[in-house]
PDB file with one MODEL, atoms N, CA, C and O in Angstrom:
MODEL        1
ATOM      1  N   MET A   1       0.836  -1.175   0.000  1.00  0.00           N
ATOM      2  CA  MET A   1       0.000   0.000   0.000  1.00  0.00           C
ATOM      3  C   MET A   1       0.890   1.251   0.000  1.00  0.00           C
ATOM      4  O   MET A   1       1.878   1.310   0.733  1.00  0.00           O
ATOM      5  N   PRO A   2       0.546   2.230  -0.807  1.00  0.00           N
ATOM      6  CA  PRO A   2       1.390   3.424  -0.881  1.00  0.00           C
ATOM      7  C   PRO A   2       1.252   4.286   0.372  1.00  0.00           C
ATOM      8  O   PRO A   2       0.242   4.248   1.074  1.00  0.00           O
ATOM      9  N   THR A   3       2.282   5.048   0.620  1.00  0.00           N
ATOM     10  CA  THR A   3       2.254   5.971   1.748  1.00  0.00           C
ATOM     11  C   THR A   3       1.723   7.324   1.283  1.00  0.00           C
ATOM     12  O   THR A   3       1.646   7.601   0.086  1.00  0.00           O
ATOM     13  N   VAL A   4       1.362   8.150   2.245  1.00  0.00           N
ATOM     14  CA  VAL A   4       0.872   9.496   1.934  1.00  0.00           C
ATOM     15  C   VAL A   4       1.966  10.277   1.208  1.00  0.00           C
ATOM     16  O   VAL A   4       1.681  11.023   0.272  1.00  0.00           O
ATOM     17  N   ARG A   5       3.204  10.108   1.634  1.00  0.00           N
ATOM     18  CA  ARG A   5       4.298  10.832   0.983  1.00  0.00           C
ATOM     19  C   ARG A   5       4.462  10.408  -0.473  1.00  0.00           C
ATOM     20  O   ARG A   5       4.737  11.236  -1.342  1.00  0.00           O
ATOM     21  N   GLN A   6       4.292   9.110  -0.734  1.00  0.00           N
ATOM     22  CA  GLN A   6       4.388   8.639  -2.116  1.00  0.00           C
ATOM     23  C   GLN A   6       3.288   9.275  -2.966  1.00  0.00           C
ATOM     24  O   GLN A   6       3.538   9.710  -4.090  1.00  0.00           O
ATOM     25  N   LEU A   7       2.088   9.324  -2.431  1.00  0.00           N
ATOM     26  CA  LEU A   7       0.976   9.925  -3.168  1.00  0.00           C
ATOM     27  C   LEU A   7       1.214  11.412  -3.419  1.00  0.00           C
ATOM     28  O   LEU A   7       1.004  11.906  -4.526  1.00  0.00           O
ATOM     29  N   LEU A   8       1.655  12.116  -2.381  1.00  0.00           N
ATOM     30  CA  LEU A   8       1.925  13.544  -2.544  1.00  0.00           C
ATOM     31  C   LEU A   8       3.016  13.784  -3.574  1.00  0.00           C
ATOM     32  O   LEU A   8       2.871  14.630  -4.457  1.00  0.00           O
ATOM     33  N   ARG A   9       4.096  13.047  -3.461  1.00  0.00           N
ATOM     34  CA  ARG A   9       5.191  13.234  -4.413  1.00  0.00           C
ATOM     35  C   ARG A   9       4.717  12.970  -5.842  1.00  0.00           C
ATOM     36  O   ARG A   9       5.025  13.738  -6.753  1.00  0.00           O
ATOM     37  N   HIS A  10       3.975  11.895  -6.033  1.00  0.00           N
ATOM     38  CA  HIS A  10       3.496  11.569  -7.374  1.00  0.00           C
ATOM     39  C   HIS A  10       2.591  12.684  -7.912  1.00  0.00           C
ATOM     40  O   HIS A  10       2.737  13.117  -9.056  1.00  0.00           O
ATOM     41  N   ARG A  11       1.671  13.134  -7.084  1.00  0.00           N
ATOM     42  CA  ARG A  11       0.750  14.182  -7.537  1.00  0.00           C
ATOM     43  C   ARG A  11       1.473  15.493  -7.786  1.00  0.00           C
ATOM     44  O   ARG A  11       1.162  16.192  -8.751  1.00  0.00           O
ATOM     45  N   TRP A  12       2.426  15.841  -6.942  1.00  0.00           N
ATOM     46  CA  TRP A  12       3.180  17.071  -7.150  1.00  0.00           C
ATOM     47  C   TRP A  12       4.014  16.978  -8.420  1.00  0.00           C
ATOM     48  O   TRP A  12       4.085  17.940  -9.185  1.00  0.00           O
ATOM     49  N   GLU A  13       4.649  15.826  -8.655  1.00  0.00           N
ATOM     50  CA  GLU A  13       5.448  15.666  -9.869  1.00  0.00           C
ATOM     51  C   GLU A  13       4.579  15.759 -11.118  1.00  0.00           C
ATOM     52  O   GLU A  13       5.005  16.293 -12.142  1.00  0.00           O
ATOM     53  N   THR A  14       3.371  15.242 -11.027  1.00  0.00           N
ATOM     54  CA  THR A  14       2.440  15.341 -12.151  1.00  0.00           C
ATOM     55  C   THR A  14       1.971  16.778 -12.332  1.00  0.00           C
ATOM     56  O   THR A  14       1.901  17.265 -13.461  1.00  0.00           O
ATOM     57  N   ALA A  15       1.651  17.461 -11.244  1.00  0.00           N
ATOM     58  CA  ALA A  15       1.122  18.827 -11.318  1.00  0.00           C
ATOM     59  C   ALA A  15       2.146  19.824 -11.843  1.00  0.00           C
ATOM     60  O   ALA A  15       1.773  20.807 -12.483  1.00  0.00           O
ATOM     61  N   ARG A  16       3.418  19.592 -11.586  1.00  0.00           N
ATOM     62  CA  ARG A  16       4.393  20.588 -12.044  1.00  0.00           C
ATOM     63  C   ARG A  16       4.588  20.568 -13.557  1.00  0.00           C
ATOM     64  O   ARG A  16       5.293  21.420 -14.098  1.00  0.00           O
ATOM     65  N   THR A  17       3.979  19.617 -14.240  1.00  0.00           N
ATOM     66  CA  THR A  17       4.062  19.581 -15.704  1.00  0.00           C
ATOM     67  C   THR A  17       2.895  20.321 -16.363  1.00  0.00           C
ATOM     68  O   THR A  17       2.807  20.355 -17.590  1.00  0.00           O
ATOM     69  N   LEU A  18       2.008  20.907 -15.574  1.00  0.00           N
ATOM     70  CA  LEU A  18       0.856  21.622 -16.127  1.00  0.00           C
ATOM     71  C   LEU A  18       1.292  22.985 -16.665  1.00  0.00           C
ATOM     72  O   LEU A  18       1.396  23.955 -15.915  1.00  0.00           O
ATOM     73  N   THR A  19       1.536  23.044 -17.933  1.00  0.00           N
ATOM     74  CA  THR A  19       2.026  24.286 -18.537  1.00  0.00           C
ATOM     75  C   THR A  19       0.944  25.353 -18.635  1.00  0.00           C
ATOM     76  O   THR A  19       1.253  26.531 -18.813  1.00  0.00           O
ATOM     77  N   GLU A  20      -0.331  24.953 -18.521  1.00  0.00           N
ATOM     78  CA  GLU A  20      -1.421  25.930 -18.581  1.00  0.00           C
ATOM     79  C   GLU A  20      -1.453  26.819 -17.346  1.00  0.00           C
ATOM     80  O   GLU A  20      -2.031  27.906 -17.369  1.00  0.00           O
ATOM     81  N   PHE A  21      -0.826  26.348 -16.261  1.00  0.00           N
ATOM     82  CA  PHE A  21      -0.843  27.069 -14.994  1.00  0.00           C
ATOM     83  C   PHE A  21       0.588  27.255 -14.492  1.00  0.00           C
ATOM     84  O   PHE A  21       1.028  26.523 -13.606  1.00  0.00           O
ATOM     85  N   PRO A  22       1.313  28.217 -15.041  1.00  0.00           N
ATOM     86  CA  PRO A  22       2.725  28.373 -14.677  1.00  0.00           C
ATOM     87  C   PRO A  22       2.949  28.699 -13.204  1.00  0.00           C
ATOM     88  O   PRO A  22       3.944  28.261 -12.628  1.00  0.00           O
ATOM     89  N   GLY A  23       2.050  29.457 -12.583  1.00  0.00           N
ATOM     90  CA  GLY A  23       2.196  29.766 -11.162  1.00  0.00           C
ATOM     91  C   GLY A  23       2.072  28.523 -10.300  1.00  0.00           C
ATOM     92  O   GLY A  23       2.838  28.332  -9.356  1.00  0.00           O
ATOM     93  N   LEU A  24       1.112  27.686 -10.627  1.00  0.00           N
ATOM     94  CA  LEU A  24       0.937  26.424  -9.902  1.00  0.00           C
ATOM     95  C   LEU A  24       2.145  25.519 -10.109  1.00  0.00           C
ATOM     96  O   LEU A  24       2.646  24.922  -9.156  1.00  0.00           O
ATOM     97  N   ALA A  25       2.612  25.415 -11.343  1.00  0.00           N
ATOM     98  CA  ALA A  25       3.767  24.568 -11.636  1.00  0.00           C
ATOM     99  C   ALA A  25       4.992  25.036 -10.853  1.00  0.00           C
ATOM    100  O   ALA A  25       5.750  24.212 -10.341  1.00  0.00           O
ATOM    101  N   ALA A  26       5.191  26.346 -10.756  1.00  0.00           N
ATOM    102  CA  ALA A  26       6.339  26.880 -10.014  1.00  0.00           C
ATOM    103  C   ALA A  26       6.205  26.586  -8.520  1.00  0.00           C
ATOM    104  O   ALA A  26       7.190  26.252  -7.861  1.00  0.00           O
ATOM    105  N   THR A  27       4.993  26.711  -7.989  1.00  0.00           N
ATOM    106  CA  THR A  27       4.763  26.418  -6.571  1.00  0.00           C
ATOM    107  C   THR A  27       5.002  24.945  -6.272  1.00  0.00           C
ATOM    108  O   THR A  27       5.619  24.605  -5.263  1.00  0.00           O
ATOM    109  N   ILE A  28       4.523  24.083  -7.134  1.00  0.00           N
ATOM    110  CA  ILE A  28       4.717  22.647  -6.950  1.00  0.00           C
ATOM    111  C   ILE A  28       6.190  22.289  -7.039  1.00  0.00           C
ATOM    112  O   ILE A  28       6.681  21.472  -6.260  1.00  0.00           O
ATOM    113  N   ASP A  29       6.893  22.891  -7.979  1.00  0.00           N
ATOM    114  CA  ASP A  29       8.331  22.643  -8.104  1.00  0.00           C
ATOM    115  C   ASP A  29       9.050  23.052  -6.818  1.00  0.00           C
ATOM    116  O   ASP A  29       9.947  22.348  -6.353  1.00  0.00           O
ATOM    117  N   LEU A  30       8.656  24.180  -6.253  1.00  0.00           N
ATOM    118  CA  LEU A  30       9.241  24.634  -4.988  1.00  0.00           C
ATOM    119  C   LEU A  30       8.951  23.637  -3.868  1.00  0.00           C
ATOM    120  O   LEU A  30       9.836  23.324  -3.071  1.00  0.00           O
ATOM    121  N   LEU A  31       7.726  23.141  -3.803  1.00  0.00           N
ATOM    122  CA  LEU A  31       7.392  22.127  -2.799  1.00  0.00           C
ATOM    123  C   LEU A  31       8.248  20.878  -2.960  1.00  0.00           C
ATOM    124  O   LEU A  31       8.729  20.314  -1.978  1.00  0.00           O
ATOM    125  N   LEU A  32       8.432  20.456  -4.197  1.00  0.00           N
ATOM    126  CA  LEU A  32       9.252  19.261  -4.428  1.00  0.00           C
ATOM    127  C   LEU A  32      10.692  19.494  -4.006  1.00  0.00           C
ATOM    128  O   LEU A  32      11.317  18.611  -3.418  1.00  0.00           O
ATOM    129  N   ARG A  33      11.223  20.669  -4.298  1.00  0.00           N
ATOM    130  CA  ARG A  33      12.626  20.933  -3.959  1.00  0.00           C
ATOM    131  C   ARG A  33      12.849  21.157  -2.480  1.00  0.00           C
ATOM    132  O   ARG A  33      13.867  20.726  -1.937  1.00  0.00           O
ATOM    133  N   ARG A  34      11.908  21.829  -1.809  1.00  0.00           N
ATOM    134  CA  ARG A  34      12.124  22.188  -0.408  1.00  0.00           C
ATOM    135  C   ARG A  34      11.490  21.228   0.597  1.00  0.00           C
ATOM    136  O   ARG A  34      12.054  20.980   1.663  1.00  0.00           O
ATOM    137  N   VAL A  35      10.333  20.696   0.262  1.00  0.00           N
ATOM    138  CA  VAL A  35       9.619  19.858   1.223  1.00  0.00           C
ATOM    139  C   VAL A  35       9.891  18.380   0.976  1.00  0.00           C
ATOM    140  O   VAL A  35      10.239  17.647   1.902  1.00  0.00           O
ATOM    141  N   ALA A  36       9.738  17.950  -0.245  1.00  0.00           N
ATOM    142  CA  ALA A  36       9.779  16.511  -0.541  1.00  0.00           C
ATOM    143  C   ALA A  36      11.167  15.965  -0.823  1.00  0.00           C
ATOM    144  O   ALA A  36      11.334  14.747  -0.879  1.00  0.00           O
ATOM    145  N   ARG A  37      12.149  16.799  -1.000  1.00  0.00           N
ATOM    146  CA  ARG A  37      13.493  16.312  -1.327  1.00  0.00           C
ATOM    147  C   ARG A  37      14.021  15.282  -0.328  1.00  0.00           C
ATOM    148  O   ARG A  37      14.533  14.246  -0.751  1.00  0.00           O
ATOM    149  N   PRO A  38      13.917  15.525   0.972  1.00  0.00           N
ATOM    150  CA  PRO A  38      14.485  14.545   1.909  1.00  0.00           C
ATOM    151  C   PRO A  38      13.646  13.286   2.106  1.00  0.00           C
ATOM    152  O   PRO A  38      14.089  12.341   2.760  1.00  0.00           O
ATOM    153  N   TRP A  39      12.439  13.268   1.543  1.00  0.00           N
ATOM    154  CA  TRP A  39      11.612  12.071   1.703  1.00  0.00           C
ATOM    155  C   TRP A  39      12.244  10.897   0.989  1.00  0.00           C
ATOM    156  O   TRP A  39      12.664  11.012  -0.162  1.00  0.00           O
ATOM    157  N   ARG A  40      12.312   9.792   1.658  1.00  0.00           N
ATOM    158  CA  ARG A  40      12.844   8.576   1.052  1.00  0.00           C
ATOM    159  C   ARG A  40      11.661   7.690   0.685  1.00  0.00           C
ATOM    160  O   ARG A  40      11.262   6.807   1.443  1.00  0.00           O
ATOM    161  N   THR A  41      11.116   7.949  -0.492  1.00  0.00           N
ATOM    162  CA  THR A  41       9.948   7.197  -0.940  1.00  0.00           C
ATOM    163  C   THR A  41      10.213   6.592  -2.308  1.00  0.00           C
ATOM    164  O   THR A  41      10.862   7.194  -3.163  1.00  0.00           O
ATOM    165  N   ALA A  42       9.702   5.405  -2.488  1.00  0.00           N
ATOM    166  CA  ALA A  42       9.821   4.748  -3.787  1.00  0.00           C
ATOM    167  C   ALA A  42       8.797   5.357  -4.745  1.00  0.00           C
ATOM    168  O   ALA A  42       7.733   5.795  -4.307  1.00  0.00           O
ATOM    169  N   PRO A  43       9.097   5.392  -6.037  1.00  0.00           N
ATOM    170  CA  PRO A  43       8.132   5.914  -6.992  1.00  0.00           C
ATOM    171  C   PRO A  43       6.901   5.013  -7.089  1.00  0.00           C
ATOM    172  O   PRO A  43       6.941   3.849  -6.691  1.00  0.00           O
ATOM    173  N   LEU A  44       5.836   5.550  -7.609  1.00  0.00           N
ATOM    174  CA  LEU A  44       4.605   4.790  -7.792  1.00  0.00           C
ATOM    175  C   LEU A  44       4.421   4.536  -9.283  1.00  0.00           C
ATOM    176  O   LEU A  44       3.744   5.315  -9.955  1.00  0.00           O
ATOM    177  N   PRO A  45       5.002   3.474  -9.812  1.00  0.00           N
ATOM    178  CA  PRO A  45       4.979   3.262 -11.257  1.00  0.00           C
ATOM    179  C   PRO A  45       3.602   2.984 -11.837  1.00  0.00           C
ATOM    180  O   PRO A  45       3.364   3.294 -13.005  1.00  0.00           O
ATOM    181  N   ARG A  46       2.691   2.412 -11.066  1.00  0.00           N
ATOM    182  CA  ARG A  46       1.382   2.056 -11.621  1.00  0.00           C
ATOM    183  C   ARG A  46       0.261   2.931 -11.086  1.00  0.00           C
ATOM    184  O   ARG A  46      -0.911   2.633 -11.318  1.00  0.00           O
ATOM    185  N   TYR A  47       0.587   3.991 -10.386  1.00  0.00           N
ATOM    186  CA  TYR A  47      -0.448   4.844  -9.836  1.00  0.00           C
ATOM    187  C   TYR A  47      -1.264   5.437 -10.966  1.00  0.00           C
ATOM    188  O   TYR A  47      -0.662   5.833 -11.964  1.00  0.00           O
ATOM    189  N   PRO A  48      -2.564   5.532 -10.897  1.00  0.00           N
ATOM    190  CA  PRO A  48      -3.435   5.285  -9.757  1.00  0.00           C
ATOM    191  C   PRO A  48      -3.988   3.873  -9.692  1.00  0.00           C
ATOM    192  O   PRO A  48      -4.832   3.601  -8.839  1.00  0.00           O
ATOM    193  N   ALA A  49      -3.562   2.979 -10.538  1.00  0.00           N
ATOM    194  CA  ALA A  49      -4.088   1.611 -10.533  1.00  0.00           C
ATOM    195  C   ALA A  49      -3.282   0.712  -9.611  1.00  0.00           C
ATOM    196  O   ALA A  49      -2.538  -0.152 -10.076  1.00  0.00           O
ATOM    197  N   PHE A  50      -3.426   0.910  -8.306  1.00  0.00           N
ATOM    198  CA  PHE A  50      -2.677   0.098  -7.359  1.00  0.00           C
ATOM    199  C   PHE A  50      -3.119  -1.352  -7.450  1.00  0.00           C
ATOM    200  O   PHE A  50      -4.301  -1.664  -7.590  1.00  0.00           O
ATOM    201  N   ARG A  51      -2.137  -2.214  -7.364  1.00  0.00           N
ATOM    202  CA  ARG A  51      -2.415  -3.650  -7.382  1.00  0.00           C
ATOM    203  C   ARG A  51      -1.687  -4.281  -6.215  1.00  0.00           C
ATOM    204  O   ARG A  51      -0.573  -3.893  -5.862  1.00  0.00           O
ATOM    205  N   ARG A  52      -2.341  -5.259  -5.629  1.00  0.00           N
ATOM    206  CA  ARG A  52      -1.700  -5.953  -4.499  1.00  0.00           C
ATOM    207  C   ARG A  52      -1.068  -7.208  -4.979  1.00  0.00           C
ATOM    208  O   ARG A  52      -0.474  -7.942  -4.189  1.00  0.00           O
TER     209      ARG A  52
ENDMDL
END
């Protein structure tokens, strides 16, 4: 089961690619660099289709 940090990181990484919203993308990039950088989380390769 994924952790909250894995979900946040995945969603933030996805959101920072939204070129239609440059302010949001910049904010998300800042969150990834300052908040999520020290998190030791594995990527979620199949998100959102989690399988057990």
